[in-house]
Backbone bond lengths (Angstrom), bond angles and torsions (degrees), N, CA, C in turn:
res aa  C-N    CA-C-N  psi(-1)  N-CA   C-N-CA  omega(-1)  CA-C   N-CA-C  phi
1 V - - - 1.456 - - 1.525 108.14 -
2 T 1.308 116.26 131.02 1.460 122.08 179.11 1.528 109.41 -126.39
3 V 1.318 115.85 130.93 1.458 121.35 176.96 1.529 108.36 -70.65
4 P 1.327 117.78 133.49 1.465 120.08 178.57 1.528 112.24 -56.42
5 S 1.310 115.99 137.52 1.459 122.38 -179.90 1.530 110.69 -57.08
6 G 1.332 115.45 133.72 1.464 121.03 177.03 1.515 115.26 86.25
7 L 1.337 117.47 -3.82 1.469 120.06 179.14 1.527 109.02 -79.28
8 P 1.348 118.55 117.18 1.464 120.08 -179.64 1.528 110.62 -65.00
9 C 1.332 114.95 145.76 1.461 120.21 -175.26 1.526 109.79 -140.15
10 G 1.326 116.85 127.37 1.457 121.37 178.23 1.522 109.45 -152.92
11 P 1.324 118.48 174.78 1.465 121.30 -177.69 1.530 112.19 -77.85
12 L 1.338 115.13 153.02 1.458 121.79 171.46 1.520 107.48 -135.61
13 K 1.337 115.99 116.48 1.459 122.03 178.26 1.520 107.58 -125.32
14 V 1.342 115.70 122.96 1.458 121.30 -178.41 1.530 107.02 -120.43
15 V 1.351 116.50 127.96 1.464 121.08 -176.79 1.529 110.47 -132.15
16 G 1.325 114.97 166.84 1.460 120.30 170.69 1.511 115.79 71.84
17 G 1.325 118.11 25.67 1.453 120.09 176.55 1.517 115.36 81.04
18 D 1.328 117.49 9.21 1.469 120.23 178.67 1.525 111.09 -70.40
19 D 1.315 115.82 156.77 1.462 122.62 176.68 1.519 108.32 -119.37
20 V 1.338 115.98 133.74 1.457 121.33 176.72 1.522 107.98 -117.46
21 P 1.344 117.44 113.54 1.465 119.22 176.02 1.536 109.98 -80.65
22 I 1.331 115.65 138.42 1.459 121.74 177.99 1.524 107.56 -120.97
23 G 1.331 116.40 118.51 1.456 121.70 -179.74 1.515 112.32 -83.38
24 P 1.320 117.12 175.76 1.461 121.99 -176.38 1.521 112.88 -55.76
25 G 1.335 115.43 143.46 1.453 120.30 176.73 1.507 112.89 137.21
26 V 1.331 115.32 -167.08 1.460 123.33 -177.47 1.523 108.47 -114.78
27 R 1.323 117.09 130.80 1.466 123.01 -179.85 1.526 108.85 -126.53
28 C 1.321 116.42 159.92 1.453 121.63 174.51 1.525 108.77 -137.57
29 Y 1.319 115.53 132.68 1.464 121.78 176.49 1.520 108.36 -130.38
30 T 1.337 115.62 137.95 1.453 118.64 172.89 1.522 108.24 -69.56
31 K 1.319 116.15 -52.56 1.466 122.87 176.24 1.520 107.92 -127.50
32 L 1.319 116.05 136.73 1.459 121.77 174.26 1.509 107.40 -122.70
33 E 1.344 116.32 113.57 1.457 121.98 -178.21 1.522 109.73 -126.89
34 L 1.329 116.08 127.52 1.468 123.05 174.56 1.514 106.53 -121.86
35 I 1.333 116.33 117.57 1.458 121.56 -170.63 1.517 110.15 -129.09
36 G 1.336 116.42 142.21 1.460 121.41 171.79 1.510 115.17 66.33
37 G 1.327 116.78 47.39 1.460 120.09 176.48 1.518 114.68 83.53
38 S 1.319 117.41 7.41 1.465 121.05 179.53 1.527 110.36 -76.09
39 T 1.326 115.58 150.65 1.458 119.60 -177.03 1.525 111.55 -133.33
40 L 1.315 113.80 155.90 1.454 123.44 172.62 1.519 105.45 -116.78
41 T 1.320 116.96 110.30 1.459 121.71 -177.86 1.520 109.25 -96.52
42 I 1.318 115.50 121.13 1.458 121.86 -178.09 1.524 108.82 -91.65
43 V 1.344 115.99 127.47 1.459 121.82 -179.55 1.529 106.74 -121.93
44 G 1.326 117.67 101.13 1.457 121.74 -176.15 1.517 111.13 93.45
45 K 1.323 116.20 -169.51 1.469 122.36 -178.22 1.526 109.85 -82.55
46 V 1.347 116.11 121.79 1.461 121.89 -175.68 1.525 109.69 -131.60
47 T 1.331 115.65 135.17 1.461 122.32 170.87 1.519 107.21 -116.48
48 I 1.341 116.15 128.70 1.456 121.54 179.70 1.522 108.97 -120.92
49 Y 1.341 115.99 124.41 1.457 121.84 171.77 1.524 107.66 -94.95
50 I 1.329 116.74 137.62 1.463 121.78 176.57 1.523 107.15 -125.87
51 T 1.348 115.88 123.55 1.458 120.16 -175.73 1.525 113.47 -97.31
52 D 1.336 117.89 -7.60 1.466 120.24 -179.93 1.524 109.61 -134.27
53 T 1.331 119.16 -91.75 1.458 120.43 -173.29 1.528 112.98 -125.79
54 L 1.325 114.00 151.72 1.464 123.18 170.73 1.514 106.52 -123.68
55 K 1.333 115.69 121.03 1.466 120.24 -179.05 1.526 108.56 -138.57
56 V 1.330 115.25 122.29 1.462 122.05 175.94 1.523 106.24 -124.16
57 T 1.339 117.15 115.40 1.467 121.05 -176.48 1.522 111.01 -137.39
58 G 1.329 115.07 164.18 1.456 120.70 173.81 1.511 114.67 66.33
59 G 1.331 116.44 35.00 1.462 119.08 177.34 1.508 114.78 86.65
60 G 1.325 116.96 11.07 1.455 120.29 176.65 1.517 111.10 -69.31
61 G 1.329 116.63 167.68 1.457 119.69 -179.40 1.510 112.37 -151.06
62 V 1.340 114.56 154.47 1.460 121.57 177.40 1.521 108.51 -126.95
63 N 1.312 116.41 129.20 1.461 123.40 178.51 1.518 111.53 53.35
64 T 1.292 115.84 65.73 1.457 120.72 178.41 1.530 111.13 -80.64
65 G 1.331 116.30 10.66 1.461 122.25 -178.15 1.514 115.12 -83.19
66 V 1.290 118.84 5.40 1.467 128.30 171.85 1.530 116.72 63.76
67 D 1.327 121.34 18.68 1.453 121.62 173.88 1.523 109.05 -119.16
68 P 1.342 117.74 100.46 1.464 120.63 -177.17 1.526 114.03 -61.80
69 T 1.323 118.66 -20.93 1.469 119.89 -178.98 1.525 112.35 -76.81
70 D 1.326 117.87 -10.09 1.465 121.22 -178.24 1.526 114.05 -79.31
71 L 1.338 118.45 -20.66 1.466 120.22 -171.87 1.520 112.38 -129.54
72 S 1.333 115.19 127.57 1.469 122.57 171.19 1.518 107.97 -123.26
73 I 1.329 116.67 125.48 1.459 121.87 175.77 1.521 107.46 -113.06
74 L 1.336 116.13 123.86 1.463 122.74 -179.16 1.520 107.87 -116.25
75 V 1.328 117.25 120.62 1.463 122.09 -174.61 1.525 109.33 -107.78
76 T 1.335 116.11 125.61 1.464 120.55 -177.29 1.524 113.12 -93.67
77 S 1.323 118.66 -11.58 1.467 121.68 -175.37 1.531 110.63 -97.66
78 N 1.330 114.05 178.93 1.466 120.55 174.39 1.528 111.41 -109.48
79 K 1.325 117.05 17.52 1.470 121.62 179.62 1.528 110.16 -76.61
80 N 1.332 116.12 151.05 1.466 121.27 179.13 1.522 110.88 -64.93
81 I 1.321 114.95 143.24 1.459 122.31 174.96 1.518 106.54 -106.51
82 V 1.345 116.22 127.43 1.463 121.17 -177.34 1.522 108.88 -122.39
83 Y 1.330 115.14 123.57 1.468 121.55 174.90 1.522 105.68 -125.90
84 S 1.332 115.85 101.96 1.459 120.84 -171.24 1.525 110.09 -126.78
85 G 1.300 115.93 124.34 1.452 119.71 177.92 1.504 111.51 143.71
86 S 1.301 115.33 -176.15 1.460 120.58 -172.35 1.530 113.77 -91.92
87 N 1.343 119.19 -10.53 1.456 120.43 179.72 1.525 111.11 -77.48
88 D 1.321 116.35 142.80 1.454 122.17 -179.86 1.529 110.83 -80.21
89 F 1.334 115.06 156.74 1.462 122.96 176.19 1.521 108.20 -115.28
90 Y 1.341 116.65 135.86 1.464 122.23 177.06 1.523 108.02 -127.19
91 G 1.324 117.34 113.07 1.459 120.58 179.14 1.504 111.46 156.10
92 S 1.333 115.08 -166.34 1.464 120.90 177.20 1.517 109.44 -123.62
93 I 1.322 114.52 144.38 1.460 121.79 175.65 1.520 107.16 -124.31
94 Y 1.329 115.50 125.66 1.456 121.33 174.92 1.514 107.19 -116.52
95 A 1.336 116.43 105.44 1.462 122.90 -175.87 1.525 108.55 -142.27
96 P 1.324 117.73 69.25 1.465 120.56 -170.91 1.524 115.22 -62.77
97 D 1.328 118.56 -21.02 1.465 121.67 -178.79 1.522 113.21 -104.44
98 S 1.330 117.74 4.22 1.466 122.17 -175.36 1.524 111.54 -115.13
99 N 1.328 115.60 148.61 1.460 120.72 167.82 1.518 107.62 -81.17
100 V 1.330 116.64 137.07 1.458 122.56 -179.77 1.521 107.39 -116.52
101 E 1.337 116.95 124.12 1.458 121.45 -179.20 1.524 109.45 -125.53
102 V 1.340 115.51 124.72 1.460 122.34 177.85 1.527 106.59 -118.75
103 T 1.345 116.52 118.68 1.464 121.09 -176.19 1.525 110.53 -136.86
104 G 1.327 116.14 169.70 1.451 121.07 170.20 1.515 116.16 90.46
105 G 1.332 117.90 8.75 1.457 119.73 174.68 1.508 115.81 98.39
106 G 1.319 117.92 -14.98 1.457 119.94 177.11 1.520 110.33 -68.10
107 Q 1.317 116.35 143.36 1.465 121.47 -179.61 1.522 109.95 -95.88
108 F 1.327 115.60 149.56 1.456 122.55 -179.04 1.522 107.62 -112.12
109 Y 1.333 116.54 110.36 1.461 122.26 -179.85 1.519 108.09 -107.68
110 G 1.326 117.06 113.25 1.456 119.81 -179.67 1.502 111.25 147.89
111 A 1.345 115.96 -130.67 1.455 121.81 -178.76 1.520 108.97 -150.64
112 A 1.336 115.02 151.42 1.464 119.60 179.65 1.518 110.23 -144.86
113 V 1.318 114.76 142.95 1.454 122.90 171.20 1.517 105.43 -124.96
114 G 1.340 116.95 126.98 1.449 121.31 179.81 1.508 110.66 -154.18
115 K 1.318 115.93 166.69 1.465 121.02 176.72 1.530 108.66 -60.38
116 E 1.324 115.24 -48.87 1.462 122.68 173.03 1.521 106.86 -143.77
117 I 1.326 116.38 136.61 1.458 121.17 -179.52 1.519 107.99 -121.47
118 K 1.335 116.00 127.70 1.465 120.88 -175.49 1.523 109.54 -130.63
119 F 1.330 115.71 131.61 1.463 122.77 174.47 1.520 107.41 -116.94
120 S 1.336 116.70 132.20 1.462 120.17 180.00 1.520 109.87 -151.32
121 G 1.334 115.75 174.28 1.460 120.75 176.39 1.512 114.14 63.58
122 G 1.339 117.09 30.81 1.454 120.47 178.98 1.521 113.92 92.31
123 S 1.332 117.74 -4.36 1.467 121.18 177.35 1.521 109.94 -82.09
124 S 1.325 116.26 149.55 1.460 120.59 176.22 1.512 109.54 -153.84
125 A 1.350 114.88 168.16 1.462 121.49 -176.93 1.514 110.53 -106.05
126 H 1.320 114.39 145.04 1.461 122.35 175.30 1.519 106.15 -129.74
127 F 1.333 116.75 102.15 1.457 121.36 -176.78 1.518 109.85 -71.05
128 D 1.331 116.47 129.31 1.455 121.90 179.73 1.526 108.84 -99.05
129 L 1.327 117.24 114.39 1.458 121.83 -177.01 1.531 112.55 -60.65
130 A 1.325 117.95 -21.66 1.463 120.54 177.12 1.529 111.38 -63.85
131 L 1.333 116.94 -18.67 1.463 121.69 -179.54 1.526 112.76 -95.07
132 Q 1.298 118.23 -2.64 1.459 121.88 -174.05 1.528 112.23 -50.63
133 D 1.307 118.99 -52.30 1.456 121.61 -179.36 1.521 112.36 -78.07
134 K 1.314 117.85 -34.24 1.460 122.04 -175.93 1.527 111.93 -62.11
135 V 1.328 117.82 -48.76 1.459 121.17 -176.82 1.523 110.39 -68.53
136 I 1.290 116.94 -44.10 1.453 120.22 -176.76 1.532 111.43 -69.28
137 N 1.314 118.58 -26.72 1.459 120.77 178.94 1.521 112.56 -62.57
138 V 1.323 117.78 -18.11 1.456 120.83 176.77 1.531 109.65 -66.04
139 V 1.316 116.32 -30.78 1.461 122.19 -179.28 1.521 107.60 -105.39
140 D 1.306 117.18 97.95 1.461 121.26 -176.19 1.522 111.47 -56.77
141 G 1.306 115.03 136.94 1.454 120.77 174.87 1.512 115.18 89.31
142 Y 1.326 118.71 -3.57 1.463 121.19 -179.54 1.512 110.00 -112.97
143 K 1.301 115.42 148.72 1.464 121.99 179.91 1.526 108.23 -138.62
144 L 1.321 117.35 130.53 1.458 122.01 176.66 1.518 109.28 -74.00
145 F 1.323 117.49 123.54 1.454 119.58 177.09 1.520 112.40 -127.76
146 T 1.291 117.15 -1.56 1.452 120.14 174.92 1.519 109.26 -153.70
147 W 1.313 115.65 159.22 1.463 121.61 -179.23 1.517 108.24 -133.53
148 R 1.324 117.33 133.42 1.456 121.04 -179.30 1.524 108.34 -139.79
149 A 1.305 115.51 133.03 1.464 120.71 174.01 1.515 108.37 -107.15
150 S 1.323 116.38 140.83 1.463 118.83 178.44 1.510 110.55 -129.81
């Protein structure tokens, strides 16, 4: 994964239950942290590049708007991705070099690619077939033709 040339990139940390709406377009964050019930509300089609870490804890949420096709998160680092809490996630995460951990009861609606993906504490994944071509298009030359959970 390569961040598009010229795309500005900086940290985003949201705390204390605040909500940050993100409109259509492409964004880049070095670190994206949502803590203590804070949310990132996706409005329209959004692609987010993350060059370091993604951490959602304490009941935070990303794209609570229930359309997994609206959000694509592309991670360029090998840092662990942590999504912990009761809020659901709707979207796709492409992080081939990162471990992805979803815990705390929140459900994951969409698709994910990671070095290792782990669901625990009542969390589980629900693959959205609408994302079948979208996620795989990130990896040129590959096409999803089967799905297996282990």
